[in-house]
C-alpha positions in Angstrom: 124.9 -153.0 46.8 127.7 -153.5 49.2 129.2 -150.1 50.0 131.5 -149.0 52.8 129.3 -145.9 53.4 128.7 -145.6 57.1 126.1 -143.4 58.7 125.6 -142.6 62.4 122.0 -143.2 63.1 122.2 -140.4 65.7 123.1 -137.9 63.1 121.6 -136.4 59.9 121.4 -138.6 56.8 122.5 -137.9 53.3 120.8 -135.2 51.4 119.1 -136.8 48.4 119.3 -135.4 44.9 116.1 -136.8 43.4 116.0 -137.5 39.6 112.9 -136.3 37.8 110.2 -138.8 36.9 111.4 -138.8 33.3 114.7 -140.3 34.1 118.3 -139.1 34.8 119.4 -135.7 34.0 122.2 -135.3 31.5 125.6 -134.8 33.1 125.8 -131.4 31.5 122.8 -130.3 33.5 124.4 -131.1 36.8 125.7 -128.2 38.7 129.2 -128.2 40.2 132.5 -129.6 39.0 132.8 -131.7 35.9 132.7 -135.4 37.0 135.5 -136.1 34.5 137.8 -133.7 36.4 136.9 -135.4 39.6 137.8 -138.8 38.1 141.2 -137.5 37.0 142.0 -136.1 40.4 140.9 -139.2 42.3 142.9 -141.4 40.0 146.0 -139.3 40.3 145.7 -139.1 44.1 145.4 -142.9 44.3 148.4 -143.4 42.1 150.6 -140.9 43.8 149.3 -140.7 47.4 148.1 -144.2 48.3 150.4 -146.3 50.5 150.8 -148.9 47.8 151.7 -146.3 45.1 150.2 -148.7 42.6 149.6 -147.3 39.1 146.1 -147.7 37.6 147.4 -150.3 35.2 145.6 -153.2 33.4 145.6 -155.3 36.6 143.9 -152.5 38.6 141.6 -151.8 35.7 140.3 -155.4 35.6 139.9 -155.6 39.3 138.1 -152.3 39.3 135.6 -153.5 36.7 135.0 -156.7 38.6 134.5 -154.8 41.9 132.1 -152.3 40.2 129.9 -155.1 39.0 130.0 -156.6 42.5 129.1 -153.2 43.9 126.0 -153.0 41.7 125.0 -156.7 41.9 126.5 -158.0 45.1 124.8 -161.4 45.0 125.2 -162.0 41.3 121.5 -162.0 40.6 120.8 -159.4 37.9 123.7 -159.4 35.5 124.3 -162.6 33.4 127.6 -164.0 32.3 126.8 -162.7 28.9 126.6 -159.2 30.3 129.8 -159.6 32.2 131.6 -160.9 29.1 130.4 -157.9 27.2 131.7 -155.5 29.9 135.0 -157.3 30.1 135.6 -157.1 26.4 134.7 -153.4 26.2 136.1 -152.1 29.5 138.5 -154.4 31.2 141.7 -153.1 29.6 140.6 -149.5 29.3 138.6 -148.6 32.5 141.7 -147.3 34.2 142.6 -145.1 31.2 139.0 -143.7 31.2 139.5 -142.6 34.8 142.8 -140.9 34.1 141.5 -139.3 30.9 138.4 -138.0 32.7 135.8 -140.1 30.9 133.1 -141.2 33.3 130.9 -142.7 30.6 131.6 -146.3 31.5 130.1 -145.7 35.0 126.8 -144.6 33.4 126.8 -147.2 30.6 127.2 -150.1 33.0 124.7 -148.6 35.5 122.1 -148.2 32.7 122.4 -151.9 31.8 122.1 -152.8 35.5 119.0 -150.6 35.8 117.4 -152.3 32.8 118.1 -155.8 34.2 116.6 -154.8 37.6 113.5 -153.4 35.9 113.0 -156.5 33.8 113.6 -158.8 36.8 111.1 -157.0 39.1 108.4 -157.3 36.4 109.0 -161.1 36.3 109.0 -161.2 40.2 105.6 -159.5 40.3 104.2 -162.0 37.8 105.4 -164.9 40.0 104.0 -163.3 43.1 100.6 -162.8 41.4 100.4 -166.5 40.8 101.4 -167.4 44.4 101.9 -171.0 43.6 105.0 -172.0 45.6 105.5 -175.6 46.7 107.4 -176.0 50.0 107.3 -179.8 50.2 110.2 -180.3 47.8 113.7 -180.9 49.0 115.2 -177.8 47.4 117.7 -175.3 48.8 119.2 -172.0 47.9 122.6 -170.3 48.4 122.5 -167.8 51.3 125.5 -165.7 50.0 126.2 -165.6 46.2 128.9 -163.0 46.3 131.5 -165.6 45.1 129.0 -167.6 43.0 129.3 -167.6 39.2 127.0 -165.3 37.3 123.9 -166.9 35.8 124.8 -168.0 32.3 121.9 -166.5 30.5 118.3 -165.3 31.1 117.0 -168.9 31.4 119.6 -169.7 34.1 118.7 -166.5 35.9 115.0 -167.3 35.7 115.6 -170.6 37.5 117.9 -169.0 40.1 115.2 -166.3 40.8 112.5 -168.9 41.1 114.3 -170.5 44.1 115.4 -167.0 45.4 111.8 -165.9 45.5 110.6 -169.1 47.1 113.2 -168.5 49.8 112.1 -165.0 50.5 108.4 -166.1 50.6 109.2 -168.9 53.0 111.2 -166.6 55.2 108.2 -164.3 55.6 105.9 -167.2 56.1 108.0 -168.6 59.0 108.8 -165.5 60.9 107.2 -165.0 64.3 106.9 -161.3 63.6 104.9 -161.0 60.3 104.2 -157.5 59.0 101.7 -158.5 56.3 101.1 -161.6 54.2 104.2 -162.7 52.3 102.9 -161.6 48.8 102.2 -158.1 50.1 105.5 -157.8 51.9 107.5 -158.9 48.9 105.5 -156.9 46.3 106.2 -153.7 48.4 109.8 -154.7 48.8 110.4 -154.9 45.1 108.4 -151.7 44.5 110.9 -150.1 46.9 113.8 -151.5 44.9 112.5 -149.9 41.8 112.0 -146.6 43.6 115.5 -146.7 44.9 116.8 -147.3 41.4 114.9 -144.4 39.9 116.0 -142.0 42.7 119.7 -142.5 41.9 121.4 -139.4 40.6 124.5 -138.7 38.6 126.2 -137.7 41.8 125.2 -141.1 43.4 126.5 -143.0 40.4 129.9 -141.2 40.3 130.3 -141.6 44.0 129.7 -145.3 43.9 132.0 -145.7 40.9 134.9 -143.8 42.5 134.4 -145.4 45.9 134.7 -148.7 44.2 138.0 -147.6 42.6 139.3 -146.5 46.0 138.2 -149.7 47.6 140.1 -151.6 44.9 143.3 -150.2 46.5 142.2 -151.2 50.1 139.0 -151.5 52.2 139.5 -148.2 54.1 140.0 -145.8 51.2 136.8 -144.1 50.0 135.5 -141.3 47.8 132.9 -139.0 49.5 130.7 -136.8 47.4 129.8 -133.2 48.1 126.6 -134.4 49.8 128.5 -136.7 52.0 130.8 -133.9 53.1 127.9 -131.5 53.7 126.1 -134.0 55.9 129.4 -134.6 57.8 129.5 -130.9 58.5 125.8 -130.8 59.5 126.4 -133.8 61.8 129.1 -132.0 63.7 126.7 -129.2 64.5 123.8 -131.3 65.6 123.2 -132.7 69.1 123.8 -136.5 69.1 120.2 -137.9 69.4 119.3 -141.3 68.2 120.2 -144.9 69.0 123.9 -144.7 68.4 124.7 -147.2 65.7 126.7 -147.2 62.4 125.0 -148.9 59.4 126.1 -149.8 56.0 124.1 -151.4 53.2 124.7 -155.0 52.2 122.5 -157.2 50.0 119.5 -155.0 50.6 119.8 -155.0 54.4 120.9 -152.3 56.8 123.7 -154.0 58.6 125.1 -153.0 62.0 128.8 -152.1 61.5 129.5 -150.4 64.8 127.8 -149.4 68.0 128.7 -145.9 69.3 130.1 -146.1 72.9 127.6 -144.6 75.3 124.7 -144.7 72.8 121.3 -146.2 73.6 121.9 -149.3 71.6 125.2 -150.0 73.2 123.8 -149.4 76.7 120.8 -151.6 75.9 123.2 -154.4 74.9 121.0 -156.5 72.6 121.9 -155.1 69.2 125.2 -156.6 68.0 127.7 -155.9 65.2 126.8 -157.7 62.0 123.1 -157.9 62.9 120.7 -157.0 60.1 117.6 -154.8 60.4 114.6 -156.1 58.4 111.9 -153.8 59.6 111.4 -150.6 61.7 108.4 -149.3 63.7 107.7 -146.1 65.5 106.6 -146.7 69.2 103.6 -149.1 69.1 103.0 -148.5 65.4 103.1 -151.1 62.6 106.4 -152.3 61.3 107.6 -151.1 57.9 109.7 -153.6 56.0 113.0 -152.0 55.1 114.7 -154.8 53.1 115.8 -153.3 49.8 115.3 -149.7 51.1 117.9 -147.1 50.6 120.1 -146.7 53.6 119.2 -143.0 54.0 115.6 -143.9 54.3 116.2 -146.6 56.9 118.3 -144.1 58.9 115.4 -141.5 58.6 113.0 -144.1 60.1 115.4 -144.9 63.0 116.2 -141.3 63.9 113.7 -139.4 66.0 113.2 -137.1 69.0 114.8 -137.8 72.3 112.7 -140.0 74.6 110.7 -141.6 71.8 110.8 -145.4 71.1 111.9 -147.1 67.9 111.3 -150.8 67.4 113.6 -152.9 65.2 113.1 -156.3 63.7 116.6 -157.8 63.7 118.2 -160.9 62.1 121.0 -161.8 64.5 124.5 -162.3 63.1 124.8 -165.6 64.9 121.4 -166.8 63.7 121.3 -169.8 61.3 117.9 -169.0 59.8 117.0 -165.5 58.4 113.3 -166.1 59.3 114.3 -165.9 63.0 113.9 -162.3 64.0 114.1 -160.5 67.3 112.2 -157.4 68.2 114.4 -154.8 70.0 112.8 -151.6 71.3 115.2 -148.8 72.0 114.4 -145.4 73.5 116.2 -142.6 71.5 118.5 -140.5 73.5 121.5 -138.3 73.4 124.9 -140.0 73.0 126.1 -139.2 76.5 129.8 -138.2 76.5 130.1 -139.5 80.0 129.1 -142.9 78.9 131.9 -142.9 76.3 134.5 -142.2 78.9 136.6 -144.8 80.7 135.1 -146.3 83.9 136.3 -148.9 86.4 135.2 -151.7 88.7 136.8 -152.8 92.0 136.2 -156.5 92.2 136.8 -158.6 95.3 137.5 -162.2 94.3 138.3 -165.2 96.5 141.9 -166.3 96.2 142.4 -169.6 94.2 145.0 -170.6 96.7 142.8 -170.2 99.8 144.5 -167.0 100.9 143.0 -163.6 101.5 140.6 -162.2 98.8 142.2 -160.7 95.8 141.2 -157.2 94.8 141.0 -156.7 91.0 140.9 -153.5 89.2 138.8 -153.5 85.9 139.0 -150.5 83.6 136.6 -150.5 80.6 137.8 -148.3 77.8 135.2 -147.8 75.0 137.6 -145.8 72.7 140.8 -143.8 72.7 139.1 -140.4 72.9 140.8 -137.0 73.0 139.9 -133.3 72.7 141.8 -132.5 69.5 140.8 -128.8 69.5 142.1 -128.2 73.1 144.9 -130.7 73.3 147.4 -129.8 76.0 145.1 -127.3 77.7 144.0 -127.7 81.3 140.8 -129.7 81.5 141.0 -131.1 77.9 139.4 -134.5 77.6 142.0 -137.2 77.5 141.9 -141.0 77.7 145.2 -141.2 79.5 144.2 -138.5 82.1 140.9 -140.3 82.8 142.5 -143.8 83.1 145.2 -142.4 85.4 142.5 -141.0 87.7 140.7 -144.3 87.9 143.9 -146.2 88.3 145.0 -144.0 91.2 141.8 -144.7 93.0 142.1 -148.4 92.4 145.6 -148.3 93.8 144.2 -146.6 96.9 141.9 -149.7 97.3 145.1 -151.9 97.2 144.3 -153.9 94.1 146.5 -156.9 93.3 146.0 -156.9 89.6 144.5 -154.9 86.7 142.4 -155.7 83.6 142.2 -153.2 80.7 139.0 -154.2 78.9 139.3 -153.2 75.2 136.5 -155.3 73.8 134.6 -153.5 71.0 137.1 -150.6 71.3 137.5 -149.6 67.6 140.4 -147.2 68.2 140.7 -143.5 68.2 143.7 -141.2 68.9 147.1 -142.5 68.2 148.6 -140.0 70.6 146.4 -141.3 73.4 147.4 -144.9 72.6 151.0 -144.0 73.0 150.5 -142.0 76.2 148.3 -144.7 77.7 151.0 -147.3 77.0 153.4 -145.1 78.8 151.5 -145.5 82.1 152.6 -149.1 82.2 156.2 -149.1 80.8 159.3 -147.3 81.8 160.0 -145.5 78.6 160.7 -146.4 75.0 159.2 -147.0 71.6 155.5 -147.8 71.4 154.6 -148.1 67.7 156.3 -147.7 64.3 154.6 -146.3 61.2 155.9 -146.5 57.6 154.7 -144.2 54.8 154.5 -144.8 51.0 158.2 -143.7 50.6 159.4 -146.4 53.0 160.2 -143.9 55.7 159.7 -145.4 59.2 158.7 -143.1 62.1 158.7 -144.3 65.7 156.3 -143.0 68.3 157.8 -143.1 71.8 156.9 -142.8 75.5 159.5 -140.4 76.9 158.2 -140.4 80.5 160.1 -142.8 82.7 157.4 -142.9 85.4 155.1 -146.0 85.7 151.6 -145.7 87.0 151.1 -149.4 87.6 153.8 -152.1 87.7 151.7 -155.0 89.0 150.1 -158.0 87.3 148.1 -156.9 84.2 145.8 -158.3 81.6 144.6 -156.7 78.4 141.2 -158.1 77.3 140.4 -157.9 73.6 138.1 -159.4 71.0 137.7 -159.4 67.2 136.2 -155.9 67.4 139.3 -154.4 69.1 141.0 -152.4 66.3 143.5 -149.7 65.4 144.7 -147.8 68.5 143.5 -150.8 70.7 145.8 -153.0 68.7 148.7 -150.6 69.1 148.3 -150.6 72.9 147.9 -154.3 73.2 150.7 -155.1 70.8 153.2 -152.8 72.6 152.4 -154.3 76.1 152.7 -157.8 74.6 156.0 -157.0 72.9 157.4 -155.5 76.1 156.2 -158.6 78.0 154.4 -156.2 80.3 150.8 -157.7 80.1 149.0 -160.9 79.1 146.7 -160.6 76.2 143.5 -162.5 76.8 140.4 -162.9 74.5 139.6 -164.0 71.0 142.2 -165.7 68.8 143.1 -162.2 67.5 142.0 -158.6 67.3 140.5 -157.0 64.1 143.7 -156.5 62.2 143.5 -152.9 61.0 147.0 -151.6 60.8 146.6 -148.7 58.4 146.3 -144.9 58.7 143.9 -142.7 56.5 143.8 -139.0 55.7 141.1 -136.9 54.1 141.9 -134.9 51.0 139.4 -132.3 49.4 139.4 -133.1 45.7 138.7 -129.4 44.8 142.1 -128.4 45.9 143.6 -130.6 43.2 141.3 -129.4 40.3 142.8 -126.4 38.5 140.5 -123.3 38.1 137.7 -124.8 40.0 136.7 -121.4 41.2 134.3 -122.6 43.9 134.3 -124.2 47.3 136.9 -127.1 47.2 134.4 -129.3 48.9 132.1 -129.1 45.8 134.1 -131.9 44.3 134.0 -134.1 47.3 136.9 -135.7 49.1 139.0 -138.8 49.1 139.8 -140.8 52.3 143.2 -142.2 51.5 145.3 -144.8 53.2 148.8 -143.3 53.6 150.6 -145.3 56.3 150.9 -148.7 57.9 151.4 -149.5 61.6 154.1 -151.9 62.9 154.8 -153.3 66.3 158.1 -152.5 68.0 159.0 -156.1 67.5 158.8 -155.5 63.7 155.6 -157.3 62.7 152.5 -155.4 61.5 149.2 -155.3 63.2 147.7 -155.2 59.6 145.7 -158.3 58.7 147.0 -160.5 61.6 146.0 -158.3 64.4 147.3 -159.1 67.9 147.2 -162.8 68.8 146.0 -163.6 72.4 148.4 -165.3 74.8 145.3 -167.0 76.4 142.3 -167.6 74.2 138.8 -167.6 75.6 135.8 -168.7 73.4 133.4 -166.0 72.4 130.7 -165.7 69.7 132.7 -162.9 68.1 135.6 -165.2 67.4 134.6 -166.0 63.9 136.2 -165.8 60.4 133.7 -163.2 59.2 134.8 -160.6 61.7 138.0 -158.7 61.0 140.2 -157.2 58.3 140.9 -160.5 56.7 137.2 -160.8 55.8 137.2 -157.5 53.9 137.9 -157.3 50.2 141.4 -156.4 49.0 143.1 -155.7 52.4 146.7 -154.6 52.4 149.1 -157.5 53.1 151.0 -158.3 56.3 154.7 -157.4 56.3 157.4 -156.5 58.7 160.0 -153.8 59.3 163.2 -153.9 61.4 162.5 -154.2 65.2 162.9 -151.1 67.3 165.4 -151.0 70.1 163.6 -151.6 73.4 164.1 -153.3 76.8 161.6 -156.1 77.8 159.9 -156.2 81.2 161.8 -158.3 83.6 159.0 -159.9 85.5 157.6 -163.4 84.7 154.1 -163.7 83.1 153.6 -167.4 83.8 151.7 -167.7 80.5 152.1 -171.4 80.0 150.9 -172.2 83.5 148.0 -169.7 83.3 146.9 -171.0 79.9 146.8 -174.6 81.2 144.7 -173.6 84.2 142.3 -171.5 82.0 141.9 -174.3 79.4 141.0 -176.7 82.2 138.3 -174.4 83.6 136.9 -173.5 80.1 136.7 -177.2 79.1 134.5 -177.9 82.1 132.3 -174.8 82.0 128.8 -175.1 80.5 128.7 -171.5 79.2 131.8 -171.9 77.2 130.7 -175.3 76.0 127.5 -173.7 74.7 129.5 -170.9 73.1 131.7 -173.4 71.3 128.7 -175.4 70.1 127.1 -172.2 68.7 130.3 -171.2 67.0 130.6 -174.6 65.5 127.1 -174.5 64.1 127.6 -171.0 62.8 130.8 -171.9 61.1 129.2 -175.0 59.5 126.3 -172.9 58.2 128.7 -170.3 56.8 130.7 -173.0 55.1 127.6 -174.8 53.9 126.1 -171.5 52.6 122.7 -173.1 51.8 119.3 -173.2 53.5 116.4 -175.6 52.9 113.2 -174.6 51.1 111.3 -177.4 52.7 108.9 -175.9 55.1 108.5 -178.9 57.3 112.3 -179.3 57.7 112.7 -175.5 58.4 110.0 -175.6 61.1 111.7 -178.5 62.7 115.0 -176.7 62.7 113.4 -173.7 64.3 111.7 -175.8 67.0 115.1 -177.5 67.7 116.7 -174.1 68.2 114.0 -173.0 70.6 114.1 -176.2 72.6 117.9 -175.9 72.9 117.6 -172.3 74.1 114.8 -173.1 76.6 116.9 -176.0 78.0 119.9 -173.6 78.5 117.7 -171.1 80.3 116.4 -173.8 82.6 119.9 -175.0 83.3 121.1 -171.5 84.1 118.3 -171.1 86.6 119.5 -174.1 88.6 122.9 -172.5 89.3 123.7 -169.6 91.5 125.7 -166.7 90.0 129.2 -166.1 91.3 129.3 -164.4 94.7 131.7 -161.5 94.4 131.7 -157.9 95.4 131.9 -155.3 92.7 132.2 -151.5 93.2 131.7 -149.0 90.4 134.2 -146.2 89.9 133.4 -143.4 87.5 135.0 -140.0 86.8 132.1 -138.5 88.9 132.8 -140.5 92.0 136.5 -141.2 91.7 137.4 -138.8 94.5 134.5 -139.7 96.8 135.2 -141.7 100.0 132.5 -144.3 99.5 131.8 -146.4 96.4 128.5 -148.0 95.4 128.2 -151.7 95.5 127.2 -153.1 92.0 125.7 -156.3 90.9 128.3 -157.1 88.2 125.8 -159.3 86.3 122.8 -157.0 86.0 124.8 -153.7 86.0 122.7 -152.2 88.7 123.7 -150.4 91.8 122.3 -151.3 95.2 119.9 -148.3 94.7 118.7 -149.7 91.4 120.3 -147.1 89.1 122.1 -148.1 86.0 125.8 -148.5 86.7 126.6 -149.4 83.1 128.9 -152.2 84.3 130.6 -154.4 81.8 127.9 -156.0 79.6 127.9 -159.6 78.6 128.5 -159.4 74.8 127.4 -163.0 74.4 124.1 -162.6 76.2 121.1 -164.1 74.4 118.4 -161.7 73.1 114.8 -161.6 74.3 112.1 -160.6 72.0 110.7 -157.1 72.8 111.9 -157.2 76.4 113.6 -154.1 77.7 117.2 -154.7 78.9 116.5 -153.4 82.3 113.7 -156.0 82.8 115.6 -159.0 81.5 116.9 -161.6 83.9 120.5 -161.5 85.0 122.9 -163.0 82.4 126.3 -164.3 83.4 129.3 -163.0 81.5 131.6 -166.0 81.4 134.4 -164.1 79.6 134.6 -161.5 82.3 134.6 -164.2 85.0 137.3 -166.3 83.3 139.4 -163.2 82.9 139.1 -162.5 86.6 140.1 -166.1 87.3 143.2 -165.8 85.1 144.2 -162.6 86.8 143.6 -164.1 90.3 145.9 -166.9 89.4 148.4 -164.5 88.1 148.4 -162.5 91.3 148.7 -165.7 93.4 151.7 -166.8 91.3 153.3 -163.5 91.9 152.8 -163.8 95.6 154.3 -167.3 95.8 158.0 -167.5 96.8 160.3 -167.9 93.8 163.0 -170.4 93.6 166.5 -169.5 92.3 165.7 -171.3 89.0 162.4 -169.5 88.7 
């Protein structure tokens, strides 16, 4: 199932309501609000409160049905076209009416057919595994992702599809360098787990998935949360944040990394990446447990643990071309340190490109736009803008010539902080526009005419820079205040959500309003001051630098049913009156990138990944697969040997944190390894494109060069030099 249900691994997991061994309880036996009343309330709120204000008409009803079938059977493996045709005839035109009339029966009817298809298929899979007669010498192949593939026509077509599917899974286990058990044993246990998950589903689970699918039919950020989800959210807020600090969701049986929590052990370690998939989990030195097909809650339970203990993960890398390639990553569970989530800075001394005196560069890394909502405005309240200003003032004392704001992997946060932070770099004026469902446009403004930094400035982004990051970058780009450098564009999330407790909209509920769950609802869209939206398109870079995140499967446009891009009237604002030299800086950067081996390798890897995504097939010929794996290893070994021949850039890098911002002396940092001269972890900017090493602790890994960081420094150094040069009258 592909659900946008996210869980922080550092927090508590969902509370399971286990069905009895005899099957599902009747809906009448369930305690709490009537699911029919919940359906009515969710439907009405979507019609009246969602940004689109789209009625649940025939078009929504048909899309809802298609999406629900995809939710249950993401890879089109269990249902047949005959099943789908039957559902379409029975429900396509009426499913929306059922929601508004409070009739949840279709959810259970469709689910029961799905349950029967899975049970029948698992029985056939076990028969095939018992025979264990797979021939891997044929030139056969399978589709890697069948989400857009046609449904199998009938049972015979499904049998042939599953024969190849099972061969692929068997070969994947046979080829891996990290086997858990013989393939037959692993796969038998995996399909037993699938059945167990199926039988543990409750009425609450079914209704939640049904209504979440309805909400997702409106846009990918609207979602229904059940009572259990809300209870766990409340529990999470009271627990200490201990774990690895990652956000997961379930996709095609895998626990997939959706986000890394700033300051968490996984983010600090640097090896786990967004879109990586976890295939197995082990405790300390214990044996691995296969978790493919396991419920997300159970995977989370295995990854959680006491502070100081080690969890080992088998990971299929997002950039990998063969799912049998797995990396072992061991992470020590720890608290999510608030200090690690705060802004920090580096003072970099870089040789001048023109042969003049060294250029001092300020580099501020901002993991998120954080704020203390409960104590906003009070003295000492946590604030992104306050922290950045403190770091910036120290950098100015060191006489920096230019500034980089690093927003890579910054998924957003407080809108108010995004507006205030923008105000540090402009005179005053509008920062962002927001339009509600009624068409009313509200403009958020910086009203402070003071400017904290008026020198050369770059905002560094990538595909994972989203929401508030995009507001900040877009505003500075529209003002002509800074150069945007990074991936082709940012994520492209330009919408605002609110949380509504469903119980407040059910008459005579007579209990806690959270008993009926809640609806996360998209209510506004963001627009740039120049009029365009950040929705879908994101913020385009002025100067593009190759990175492994710059792929079509990262971003809002890859999500299902995103809201469209549109525009509003531009706000009234005055552009910055200093030149940015973008054309000249872009030409210089492109020349450097074209001759740089690291960027050449990144481009080669991107090309291979994009070709694999487009091809969407993988061979079932064992000899061919082993040769491909050997070629991948030889290529990586060659790169490692090539890197060893070349010295890393010789630059001085001093770490500035909120702890030492007022101290007279700063610690010298090796910008590549992130270690201070005394050997302590400085948590310097990590190379997001670093290669992983099986089972090797990050602190013990060899130094890895971050080409994106270095090229950004090169661009800013050129920018500073161009600003120093005398200007002609025409210039």
